[in-house]
FIVO-217862 format. One record per residue: residue in three letters; chain; x, y, z of N, C-alpha, C in turn. Coordinates in pm, whole numbers, plus 50000, padded with zeros to 5 digits. Each point is the difference from the previous one (the first is absolute). Layout:
BEGIN
ATOM  type  mol    n_X    n_Y    n_Z   ca_X   ca_Y   ca_Z    c_X    c_Y    c_Z
ATOM   ala    A      X      Y      Z      X      Y      Z      X      Y      Z
...
***
This chain:
BEGIN
ATOM  type  mol    n_X    n_Y    n_Z   ca_X   ca_Y   ca_Z    c_X    c_Y    c_Z
ATOM   met    A  70665  85015  52102  49954  49867  50037  49911  50012  50122
ATOM   asn    A  49880  49949  49991  49902  50007  50107  50027  49893  50105
ATOM   pro    A  49970  50029  50128  50017  49897  50103  49902  49886  49977
ATOM   pro    A  50035  49879  50046  49911  49885  49979  49868  50018  50074
ATOM   thr    A  49895  49946  49941  49868  50008  50063  49992  49901  50116
ATOM   glu    A  49896  50011  50079  49981  49910  50114  49988  49855  49953
ATOM   thr    A  49931  49977  49889  49986  49864  49946  50135  49945  49957
ATOM   ala    A  50083  50083  49936  50133  49956  49957  50086  49967  50121
ATOM   arg    A  49990  50078  50106  50076  49972  50121  49958  49866  50062
ATOM   arg    A  49869  49973  49999  49953  49873  50057  50052  49881  49919
ATOM   tyr    A  49997  50011  49867  50053  49892  49916  50149  49981  50022
ATOM   leu    A  50074  50110  50015  50143  49992  50025  50027  49933  50134
ATOM   leu    A  49925  50035  50103  50015  49939  50132  49963  49851  49995
ATOM   leu    A  49895  49966  49927  49961  49860  49985  50109  49920  49928
ATOM   ala    A  50058  50056  49894  50106  49932  49925  50124  49982  50086
ATOM   leu    A  50038  50103  50075  50116  49992  50088  49978  49896  50109
ATOM   ser    A  49881  49994  50057  49967  49900  50102  50008  49860  49943
ATOM   ala    A  49951  49980  49876  50005  49869  49937  50143  49955  49976
ATOM   val    A  50087  50092  49958  50140  49966  49977  50067  49961  50132
ATOM   leu    A  49979  50079  50105  50059  49969  50130  49949  49868  50056
ATOM   leu    A  49870  49974  49986  49941  49875  50049  50055  49881  49922
ATOM   ser    A  50012  50012  49868  50051  49887  49921  50146  49972  50034
ATOM   gly    A  50078  50106  50027  50139  49980  50040  50012  49931  50133
ATOM   ser    A  49916  50038  50094  50006  49935  50132  49950  49856  49992
ATOM   leu    A  49903  49972  49914  49953  49862  49986  50106  49912  49937
ATOM   ser    A  50074  50053  49901  50105  49918  49938  50113  49974  50099
ATOM   leu    A  50030  50096  50089  50102  49977  50101  49951  49901  50105
ATOM   ala    A  49871  50001  50029  49945  49908  50099  50003  49856  49950
ATOM   gln    A  50005  49980  49869  50003  49865  49945  50140  49938  50006
ATOM   gln    A  50103  50078  50045  50136  49950  50004  50060  50010  50141
ATOM   pro    A  49934  49946  50102  50051  50017  50136  50128  49923  50028
ATOM   glu    A  50034  49898  49919  50117  49920  50028  50130  50079  49982
ATOM   asn    A  49999  50112  49927  50120  50081  49981  50026  50094  50117
ATOM   arg    A  49901  50026  50079  50012  50096  50109  50085  49941  50112
ATOM   ser    A  50102  50074  50045  50089  49946  50102  49955  50034  50142
ATOM   thr    A  49937  50115  50022  49951  50037  50132  49871  50079  49984
ATOM   pro    A  49923  50013  50107  49875  50077  49990  50026  50149  49981
ATOM   gln    A  49893  50073  49969  50012  50144  49979  50038  50069  50131
ATOM   ile    A  50079  50107  49988  50051  50070  50116  49960  50147  49994
ATOM   asn    A  49948  50052  50110  49972  50142  50013  50115  50065  50076
ATOM   his    A  50027  50127  49970  50101  50071  50077  49968  50149  50006
ATOM   ile    A  50050  50063  50105  49989  50144  50020  50140  50057  49983
ATOM   leu    A  50012  50108  49921  50131  50059  49970  50001  50149  50033
ATOM   phe    A  50111  50048  50049  50022  50143  50018  50109  50039  49900
ATOM   asp    A  49968  50092  49909  50093  50042  49895  50051  50142  50023
ATOM   leu    A  50126  50020  49973  50058  50133  49988  50037  50019  49854
ATOM   gly    A  49952  50108  49940  50023  50020  49857  49911  49907  49919
ATOM   gly    A  50050  49957  49887  49926  49908  49917  49869  50059  49948
ATOM   asn    A  49902  49914  49979  49873  50045  49943  49921  50093  50091
ATOM   gly    A  50024  49995  50130  49932  50089  50094  50054  50142  49996
ATOM   leu    A  50103  50024  49922  50068  50127  49979  50084  50044  50119
ATOM   phe    A  49946  50002  50120  50081  50034  50117  49994  49886  50101
ATOM   met    A  49880  49968  50047  49982  49886  50089  49859  49945  49981
ATOM   ser    A  49986  49870  50022  49868  49939  49985  49991  49874  50083
ATOM   val    A  49877  49962  50030  49969  49873  50065  49920  49920  49899
ATOM   asn    A  50044  49877  49975  49941  49921  49892  49958  49861  50048
ATOM   tyr    A  49897  49950  49935  49957  49861  50016  50049  49926  49876
ATOM   gly    A  50067  49889  50021  50049  49920  49888  49947  49859  50008
ATOM   arg    A  49990  49938  49885  49952  49863  49993  50079  49925  49894
ATOM   val    A  50047  49882  50037  50061  49912  49901  49884  49935  49927
ATOM   val    A  49982  50040  49874  49886  49953  49922  50022  49854  49957
ATOM   asn    A  50118  49970  49948  50035  49864  49959  50142  49973  50041
ATOM   gln    A  50024  49880  50051  50135  49962  50039  50028  49861  49944
ATOM   tyr    A  50098  49994  49912  50040  49875  49938  50147  49977  50028
ATOM   asp    A  50050  49886  49965  50140  49969  50019  50085  50091  49911
ATOM   gly    A  50074  50090  50059  50088  50088  49924  49949  50141  49978
ATOM   tyr    A  49873  50026  50025  49951  50137  49986  49871  50019  50078
ATOM   leu    A  49970  50127  50027  49873  50036  50061  49953  50132  49944
ATOM   ile    A  49870  50020  49999  49939  50123  49950  49935  50070  50119
ATOM   thr    A  50033  50128  50019  49945  50074  50112  49926  50124  49953
ATOM   gly    A  49897  50035  50072  49928  50124  49978  50003  50082  50128
ATOM   ile    A  50019  50130  49988  50011  50088  50116  49916  50125  49976
ATOM   ala    A  49928  50045  50102  49924  50125  49994  50004  50064  50138
ATOM   gly    A  49997  50133  50004  50008  50065  50129  49960  50146  49997
ATOM   ile    A  50037  50069  50107  49974  50143  50011  50128  50065  50053
ATOM   gly    A  50032  50115  49942  50122  50068  50038  49982  50150  50010
ATOM   met    A  50108  50068  50038  49994  50144  50015  50134  50061  49962
ATOM   phe    A  49993  50116  49937  50116  50082  49970  49983  50126  50083
ATOM   pro    A  50098  50037  50084  49981  50113  50092  49983  50133  49927
ATOM   pro    A  49940  50099  50067  49981  50131  49939  50133  50066  49963
ATOM   leu    A  50005  50058  49881  50118  50073  49953  49958  50137  49952
ATOM   gly    A  50069  50104  50041  49972  50134  49951  49854  50037  50014
ATOM   gly    A  49936  50032  49886  49860  50043  50000  49902  49887  49983
ATOM   thr    A  50041  49877  50025  49909  49888  49982  49963  49940  50134
ATOM   gly    A  49889  49931  50002  49963  49921  50117  50055  49860  49983
ATOM   ala    A  49965  49912  50091  50043  49861  49988  49940  49937  49875
ATOM   ile    A  50076  49917  49935  49953  49927  49882  49976  49856  50042
ATOM   trp    A  49878  49951  49979  49965  49862  50033  50018  49915  49876
ATOM   thr    A  50055  49881  50019  50028  49912  49886  49932  49866  50019
ATOM   ala    A  49971  49935  49889  49946  49865  49998  50092  49914  49913
ATOM   pro    A  50109  49948  50058  50093  49918  49923  49945  49859  49977
ATOM   his    A  50036  49942  49886  49961  49863  49969  50102  49941  49904
ATOM   gln    A  50018  49869  50004  50097  49936  49912  49973  49851  49986
ATOM   leu    A  50051  49946  49893  49992  49857  49971  50141  49958  49959
ATOM   thr    A  50056  49901  50069  50138  49959  49971  50012  49850  49982
ATOM   leu    A  50094  49962  49916  50042  49861  49982  50132  49988  50075
ATOM   asn    A  50008  49905  50092  50118  49980  50083  50065  49868  49961
ATOM   leu    A  50122  50006  49950  50072  49882  49954  50103  49960  50104
ATOM   gly    A  49999  49875  50042  50097  49953  50098  49947  49881  50076
ATOM   arg    A  50078  49957  50096  49962  49885  50082  50028  50032  50146
ATOM   ser    A  49935  49926  50086  50021  50012  50144  49962  50139  50049
ATOM   ile    A  50098  50083  50039  49967  50130  50059  50040  50118  49914
ATOM   gln    A  50079  49980  49894  50050  50110  49920  49934  50003  49862
ATOM   phe    A  49956  50120  49959  49930  50015  49873  50044  50128  49929
ATOM   met    A  50002  49995  49868  50016  50120  49920  49860  50042  49956
ATOM   glu    A  49965  50127  50022  49867  50052  49969  50001  50076  49868
ATOM   ile    A  49903  49969  49916  49978  50074  49875  49851  50028  49994
ATOM   gly    A  49962  50124  49974  49858  50028  49995  49966  50141  49958
ATOM   ile    A  49876  50035  50023  49949  50132  49965  49915  50050  50118
ATOM   gly    A  50012  50127  50026  49923  50060  50107  49945  50134  49956
ATOM   gly    A  49914  50055  50079  49942  50130  49971  49966  50071  50129
ATOM   thr    A  49983  50131  49988  49963  50082  50115  49900  50105  49958
ATOM   tyr    A  49885  49999  50064  49904  50109  49984  50027  50095  50116
ATOM   ala    A  50021  50127  49971  50030  50098  50104  49898  50113  49994
ATOM   thr    A  49956  50044  50117  49907  50112  50008  50038  50087  50119
ATOM   gly    A  49977  50129  49985  50032  50092  50108  49943  50137  49970
ATOM   lys    A  50035  50096  50082  49954  50137  49980  50122  50091  49988
ATOM   thr    A  49994  50093  49907  50108  50096  49983  49948  50139  50034
ATOM   asn    A  50092  50086  50036  49966  50137  50032  50095  50095  49927
ATOM   ala    A  50062  49951  49893  50101  50077  49930  49944  50123  49931
ATOM   ser    A  49875  49997  49957  49942  50112  49926  49923  50095  50091
ATOM   gly    A  50012  49987  50131  49931  50091  50091  49867  49947  50049
ATOM   tyr    A  49948  49895  49939  49878  49937  50048  50018  49849  49993
ATOM   thr    A  49927  49930  50083  50016  49855  50009  49930  49932  49884
ATOM   glu    A  50073  49911  49936  49941  49922  49890  50051  49857  50009
ATOM   ala    A  49918  49908  49955  50037  49858  50004  50094  49967  49885
ATOM   ser    A  50091  49909  50025  50088  49952  49894  49997  49848  50000
ATOM   tyr    A  50011  49943  49882  49996  49855  49982  50109  49962  49902
ATOM   ser    A  50054  49880  50017  50094  49949  49900  50005  49848  50008
ATOM   tyr    A  50047  49941  49891  50023  49856  49996  50138  49977  49943
ATOM   asn    A  50078  49918  50069  50137  49969  49959  50015  49849  49990
ATOM   leu    A  50069  49956  49897  50027  49859  49977  50145  49972  50037
ATOM   ser    A  50030  49883  50053  50136  49966  50043  50037  49857  49963
ATOM   pro    A  50094  49982  49909  50055  49865  49983  50081  49965  50124
ATOM   ile    A  50003  49874  50038  50064  49959  50125  50105  49893  49972
ATOM   leu    A  50118  50020  50056  50108  49901  49995  50062  49999  50139
ATOM   gly    A  49994  49885  50067  50046  49999  50138  50043  49865  50052
ATOM   tyr    A  50025  49999  50130  50046  49883  50074  49907  49980  50119
ATOM   arg    A  49959  49877  50023  49905  49969  50108  50055  49886  50084
ATOM   leu    A  49994  50017  50133  50036  49896  50095  49877  49965  50083
ATOM   gln    A  49967  49873  50008  49891  49953  50086  50064  49909  50104
ATOM   phe    A  50023  50055  50118  50069  49926  50105  49912  49891  50059
ATOM   lys    A  50064  49901  50061  49927  49889  50064  49916  50048  50118
ATOM   asn    A  50038  50113  50063  49924  50054  50113  49884  50088  49954
ATOM   lys    A  49961  49990  49872  49887  50069  49938  50023  50148  49970
ATOM   met    A  50121  50049  50016  50031  50138  49961  50024  50005  49849
ATOM   val    A  49968  50115  49941  50021  50021  49856  50080  50129  49984
ATOM   phe    A  50105  49995  49919  50078  50119  49968  50005  50014  49848
ATOM   arg    A  49981  50123  49952  50008  50027  49856  50080  50127  49977
ATOM   ala    A  50083  49998  49898  50070  50119  49952  49981  50000  49849
ATOM   tyr    A  49950  50112  49945  49968  49999  49858  50016  50137  49936
ATOM   leu    A  50033  49997  49871  50001  50119  49916  49862  50015  49941
ATOM   ser    A  49948  50122  50002  49867  50023  49943  49994  50141  49941
ATOM   pro    A  50062  50021  49883  49993  50134  49941  49855  50041  49977
ATOM   ile    A  49970  50124  50034  49863  50050  49990  49979  50062  49863
ATOM   val    A  49902  49949  49927  49964  50052  49868  49867  50072  50013
ATOM   his    A  50000  50131  49980  49878  50079  50014  49907  49975  49881
ATOM   leu    A  49874  49960  50026  49906  49974  49892  49899  50113  49981
ATOM   trp    A  49937  50047  50109  49904  50110  49988  49986  50073  50132
ATOM   gly    A  49945  50120  49992  49974  50080  50118  50112  50097  50031
ATOM   glu    A  49993  50056  50121  50099  50097  50046  50134  49931  50025
ATOM   phe    A  50108  50070  49974  50132  49948  50030  50027  50014  50149
ATOM   leu    A  50051  49895  50063  50035  50008  50141  50125  50085  50019
ATOM   leu    A  50092  49991  49908  50117  50086  49995  49995  50071  49866
ATOM   glu    A  50076  50106  49986  49988  50084  49880  50027  49923  49871
ATOM   asp    A  49899  49988  49920  50005  49951  49863  50093  49882  49973
ATOM   tyr    A  49989  49894  50076  50077  49880  49970  49914  49907  49916
ATOM   arg    A  50061  49922  49919  49931  49892  49929  50042  49865  50058
ATOM   val    A  50129  49986  50026  50053  49879  50062  50091  50045  50114
ATOM   leu    A  49977  49944  50118  50077  50037  50119  50060  49873  50059
ATOM   pro    A  50134  49990  50006  50060  49881  50061  49959  49990  50146
ATOM   tyr    A  49967  49881  50046  49949  49984  50136  50030  49859  50049
ATOM   leu    A  50003  49982  50131  50017  49867  50055  49916  49986  50126
ATOM   gly    A  49982  49877  50043  49918  49974  50117  50061  49893  50090
ATOM   leu    A  49976  50015  50128  50038  49900  50100  49874  49959  50074
ATOM   ser    A  49987  49873  50027  49878  49950  50059  50033  49896  50107
ATOM   leu    A  49928  50008  50111  50015  49903  50107  49860  49957  50041
ATOM   gly    A  49979  49871  50013  49866  49953  50031  49999  49870  50075
ATOM   tyr    A  49877  49950  50022  49979  49878  50075  49893  49916  49933
ATOM   gln    A  50025  49870  49984  49902  49909  49941  49899  49961  50106
ATOM   leu    A  49872  50008  49964  49893  49967  50094  49963  49853  49991
***
């Protein structure tokens, strides 16, 4: 299978932009359901999609009575192990949070792009991987603007180098502490 041509990529990007724009326009036509304005937050994660630790920017995309939708993206690092250098990660996730007031149950999907350098074969070479993570967790949004999250996020290896020896699914969890801006 040949990679898509530049023209095909442009049409795909145009179609994706049209879908995202139409979705945001339909949400903009229903402002009476929104209970509070959009909220930005900064999170520090241990484990989870950042693999070891990460700093993330999060945004409540939509907030309605009884649920909210959040998107999170950040940058993380996995410390050097054995013959490898540090592994840099780009964690991202989209979650549906069900609940009221300050307590929510989180259900969603996340992913991590990881890149680093290995020296296992006697010379330095780049390694890349992408891992997908279903998310099931608990979220607290305190009145003092603090955010706490604890979640299960098993890592499913999709492509690239294995971060650990030949795993396909690796049980994992994450803890997150942040502040709403």
